[in-house]
C-alpha angles and dihedrals in degrees: 000000000000090000091055091048093049093046090050091049092050092049089047089057091053091048090050089056090051093052110129091236094053109032102064094053098047103088094047092043094054091047089051091053090051090050094245137101092197132063097187100111124064091239092053092048090051092049092050092049095047091048088049089056092054091045090054091046089054097058093035091060090052094049092045091052090047089052092051090049094049093045092049094048100039097041091062093057120105124258096253092051091047089055089054091047089052091056091045090049090051091053091049091051092049091048095052091041090057089049092054091050089055094240092120132031127217114193093202092057091048093060125086113248115171133173107214126199103211096178119083117202127219088254115064088203091058090046090052091048092051091047087053093054090047090050090056094046101045113007124149105299097224086081090043092080090073092048089048090057091051090052087052089051090050089054089057093048106033096170090058097046096108094048092045092055091043091051089049090052091050092050091049095042101050095065089048090055092047091051090047090052097043102026099154095045092043091052091055091046093050093047090051101045105024092111093056093055089070088072090051088061091049092049091049088050089060090049090052093050091053091045091048091053090052091048093047093049092041089235100130090116087072090067095058097036109091096160091105089057092051091047091051092050093047092049089058 
C-alpha cells in the first residue's frame, strides 16, 4: 500500500501546483525572485531556473522536517490509538476531498492568507530559499486542502509520514522547476488552459473521497489485491 500512498502524495503535490490561487502567479513570481521580468535571454532563463531550484529546496526542507516530526511522534503511539488515527485520517481525507469537489465550502480556505518575506538578502539564491520556506509555512490556503489530506494520510500510515511528505514536495516541486526552465512557454500554456485545471482539482477531490473511505474502513488492501480478478479470469 505504500506505493499507492506515495503515488497519491506525489499527485497531490502536482494538484496543489495547479490550484487556481497558485498557478497564475507562478511564472511572474519566479521571475521576480530572479530579479527579472523577462526570460528572453539565456542568462535570464538560467537565473530563473536556478532561483526556482532554491525556492523548491526551501519548501522541500520544510515538508521533509514536518514528515520526520510526524513520523517520530506518530510511530511511538500504541496500536489501538493508531487504529483511531487511521479512521480520523480517513475522515480528514474525505472532508478535504469533498471541499475540492466543491460540494462543501470552507470560508477559511476561501480567504487569502499569505506569509510574505519582505527582506531581500544580498544573495538571490538565499532569498529564493527563504521564500520557499515561507511558501510552505503560510501559503494561500486554497491549496492547503490538498496538503491537509496528505497529513490525514500520514496519520493513517505513521511509518511512511516522512516519505509521504517528501513525495508531496517532489510532486509540487517538479512543476516549479519546469516553469523555471521554460518560463515563457509555461506562461502561454497556463494562460491558455488555466480554466481547465479547475476540473483537475475536482477530479482529484473525487479520488481523495474514495481513498478516504478505503482508509476509514481499513480496506486499502482491496486496491492492491488483484487475486480475485485473476481467479475470475481463470474460472472463465
